[in-house]
C-alpha positions as CSV (number, residue, x, y, z in Angstrom):
1,M,145.3,145.6,125.6
2,K,145.2,145.4,121.8
3,G,142.3,146.6,119.8
4,Y,139.8,144.1,118.4
5,R,138.2,143.7,115.0
6,E,134.4,144.3,115.0
7,D,133.9,140.7,113.9
8,D,135.4,139.6,117.2
9,F,133.3,141.9,119.4
10,L,131.5,140.3,122.3
11,M,128.1,141.3,123.7
12,I,128.1,143.4,126.8
13,S,125.0,141.5,128.0
14,G,127.1,138.3,128.1
15,I,129.2,139.6,130.9
16,Q,126.4,139.0,133.4
17,H,126.1,135.4,132.2
18,F,129.8,134.9,132.3
19,V,130.2,136.0,135.9
20,L,127.1,134.0,137.0
21,C,128.2,130.8,135.2
22,R,131.0,130.5,132.6
23,R,129.4,127.4,131.2
24,Q,126.0,129.2,130.7
25,W,127.8,132.0,128.8
26,A,129.7,129.6,126.6
27,L,126.5,127.6,125.7
28,I,124.8,130.8,124.6
29,H,127.6,132.7,123.0
30,V,130.0,130.0,121.8
31,E,127.6,127.2,121.0
32,Q,124.7,129.5,120.1
33,Q,122.2,127.6,122.3
34,W,119.3,129.3,124.1
35,E,116.0,128.5,125.8
36,E,113.4,130.9,127.4
37,N,112.0,130.6,130.8
38,Y,109.9,132.8,133.1
39,F,112.9,134.8,134.3
40,T,114.3,135.6,130.8
41,V,110.8,136.5,129.4
42,D,110.0,138.6,132.4
43,G,113.3,140.5,132.1
44,E,112.7,141.2,128.4
45,L,109.2,142.6,129.1
46,K,110.6,144.9,131.8
47,H,113.2,146.2,129.3
48,E,110.7,147.1,126.6
49,R,110.1,150.6,128.0
50,T,113.8,151.4,127.8
51,D,114.6,149.6,124.6
52,N,113.5,152.4,122.2
53,P,116.4,154.1,120.5
54,G,114.0,156.8,119.1
55,I,113.3,158.3,122.5
56,H,115.4,161.4,123.5
57,E,113.9,163.5,126.3
58,K,115.1,166.8,127.7
59,R,113.8,167.9,131.1
60,K,115.4,170.9,132.8
61,N,119.1,170.2,132.9
62,T,119.1,166.6,131.8
63,I,118.9,164.9,128.4
64,T,117.8,161.3,128.5
65,V,118.7,158.9,125.7
66,R,117.3,155.3,125.6
67,A,118.8,152.1,124.0
68,L,122.0,153.9,123.1
69,P,124.3,151.7,121.0
70,V,127.9,151.6,122.3
71,K,131.1,149.8,121.7
72,S,134.8,149.6,122.8
73,Q,137.5,148.9,120.3
74,V,140.0,148.4,123.1
75,L,137.9,145.8,125.1
76,G,136.2,144.3,122.0
77,I,132.7,144.6,123.3
78,T,129.4,146.1,122.0
79,G,125.8,146.5,123.1
80,K,123.2,149.0,124.2
81,C,122.9,151.2,127.3
82,D,119.3,151.0,128.6
83,V,119.4,154.7,129.6
84,V,122.1,157.4,129.5
85,E,121.5,160.7,131.2
86,F,123.5,163.8,130.1
87,T,123.3,166.4,132.8
88,I,124.6,170.0,132.3
89,T,127.7,171.0,134.3
90,N,128.9,174.4,135.4
91,N,132.4,173.7,134.0
92,E,134.1,172.1,131.0
93,S,134.7,168.8,132.7
94,G,132.0,167.0,130.7
95,I,131.4,166.6,127.0
96,Y,130.2,169.4,124.8
97,I,126.9,168.9,123.0
98,P,126.6,171.6,120.2
99,Q,122.8,171.0,119.8
100,Y,122.3,172.2,123.4
101,N,125.3,174.5,123.6
102,G,126.6,173.2,126.8
103,Y,128.9,170.8,128.7
104,Y,127.3,167.7,130.1
105,S,128.3,164.9,132.4
106,V,127.5,161.3,131.3
107,T,125.7,158.8,133.6
108,P,124.5,155.3,132.4
109,I,121.5,153.6,134.1
110,E,121.0,149.8,133.7
111,Y,117.6,148.3,134.4
112,K,117.4,144.9,136.1
113,R,114.5,142.6,137.2
114,G,114.6,141.4,140.8
115,K,116.8,142.9,143.4
116,P,120.6,143.5,143.9
117,K,122.6,140.3,143.6
118,E,125.2,138.9,146.0
119,N,127.8,138.9,143.1
120,N,128.9,141.9,141.1
121,S,127.7,140.7,137.7
122,D,125.3,143.6,137.2
123,I,128.0,146.1,138.3
124,L,130.5,144.7,135.8
125,Q,128.0,144.8,133.0
126,L,127.3,148.5,133.8
127,L,131.0,149.2,134.0
128,A,131.4,147.7,130.5
129,Q,129.0,150.3,129.3
130,V,131.0,152.9,131.0
131,Y,134.2,151.8,129.2
132,C,132.4,152.1,125.9
133,L,131.0,155.6,126.7
134,E,134.4,156.8,127.9
135,E,136.1,155.6,124.8
136,M,133.5,156.9,122.4
137,L,133.0,160.3,124.1
138,A,136.6,160.9,125.3
139,T,135.4,161.5,128.9
140,Q,135.7,160.1,132.4
141,I,132.7,158.5,134.1
142,D,133.0,157.9,137.9
143,K,129.5,156.6,138.6
144,G,126.4,155.0,137.2
145,Y,123.1,153.5,138.5
146,L,121.4,150.1,138.6
147,F,117.6,150.2,138.8
148,Y,115.9,147.1,140.2
149,F,112.2,146.5,139.4
150,E,111.7,144.6,142.7
151,T,113.0,147.4,144.9
152,R,111.9,150.2,142.6
153,R,114.9,152.4,143.2
154,R,118.3,153.2,141.8
155,E,121.5,151.8,143.4
156,E,124.4,154.3,142.9
157,I,127.6,152.5,141.7
158,H,131.1,154.0,141.9
159,F,133.8,152.4,139.7
160,S,137.1,151.6,141.5
161,K,140.4,150.7,140.0
162,E,139.9,147.2,141.3
163,L,136.6,146.8,139.5
164,R,138.0,148.1,136.3
165,Q,140.9,145.7,136.5
166,Q,138.5,142.8,137.2
167,L,136.4,143.7,134.2
168,T,139.4,143.8,131.9
169,E,140.5,140.3,133.1
170,I,137.0,138.9,132.7
171,V,136.6,140.3,129.1
172,E,140.1,138.9,128.2
173,E,139.0,135.5,129.5
174,M,135.7,135.7,127.5
175,H,137.7,136.4,124.3
176,S,140.0,133.5,125.1
177,Y,137.0,131.1,125.4
178,M,135.5,132.4,122.2
179,Q,138.7,132.1,120.2
180,R,139.2,128.6,121.4
181,G,135.6,127.6,121.1
182,Y,135.8,126.4,124.7
183,T,132.8,125.4,126.9
184,P,133.7,124.8,130.6
185,K,132.4,121.7,132.4
186,V,129.4,121.8,134.7
187,R,129.8,123.2,138.2
188,T,126.5,122.6,139.9
189,S,125.0,125.0,142.4
190,K,121.5,126.1,143.5
191,K,121.3,128.5,140.6
192,C,121.1,125.6,138.2
193,K,117.4,125.1,139.2
194,T,116.3,128.4,137.7
195,C,118.7,128.4,134.7
196,S,116.9,128.6,131.3
197,L,119.6,126.2,129.9
198,K,119.3,123.4,132.4
199,D,117.8,121.0,129.9
200,I,120.7,121.7,127.5
201,C,123.4,121.9,130.1
202,L,122.1,118.8,132.0
203,P,123.9,119.6,135.3
204,E,122.4,116.4,136.8
205,L,124.8,114.4,134.6
206,N,127.6,115.8,136.7
207,K,126.2,114.0,139.8
208,N,125.3,110.7,138.0
209,K,128.1,108.2,137.5
210,N,125.9,106.0,135.3
211,V,124.8,108.1,132.3
212,K,122.8,105.2,130.8
213,Q,120.6,105.0,134.0
214,Y,120.1,108.8,134.0
215,I,118.9,108.9,130.4
216,Q,116.6,105.9,130.9
217,R,115.1,107.6,134.0
218,R,114.5,110.9,132.1
219,V,112.8,108.9,129.2
220,L,110.4,107.3,131.7
221,E,109.4,110.6,133.3
């Protein structure tokens, strides 16, 4: 894949939106439309403890860095890792950190509200962070973690070749939509009910042949 200019970089956080609903992603990132609801606000509040780039902690053999900015020139993506743990290794397989005079393995941890999803949107977002870290640090990362606030535990994630290929294809599709300024049509599902953009997206229009009657009914509500 070719390298991208920084002006064309896409947000890593958008990958979750894109996998969940391509139209939702396009409304936010292509058309620049956004509305808050309980779920978006709750998610932001839960991220506050990790979103502090000034925090670097060292405990025993592990250095913890929060809100670490990352990017990939190859994939054309950028964002922040909630938490990255650097753990000392007994060999030279990791990256060398001069400040601590040792070799360290690299493990990203992404924090999520709720519980593990049926789809792999969270996994692909975490993998995108891995791509960035691998490119920036010239290392190989085989696993990461997703921490869910509802279950209060980490889920260990291993990154297969199939997952890496899927992420590459998804990011290419995202770039294609952005370059074309394309917003997909509505595909209604049960997740539309909790979407923060339902009043902008208007998924009900997809099920109403008579748009005039639908608008009149909404005005009278």
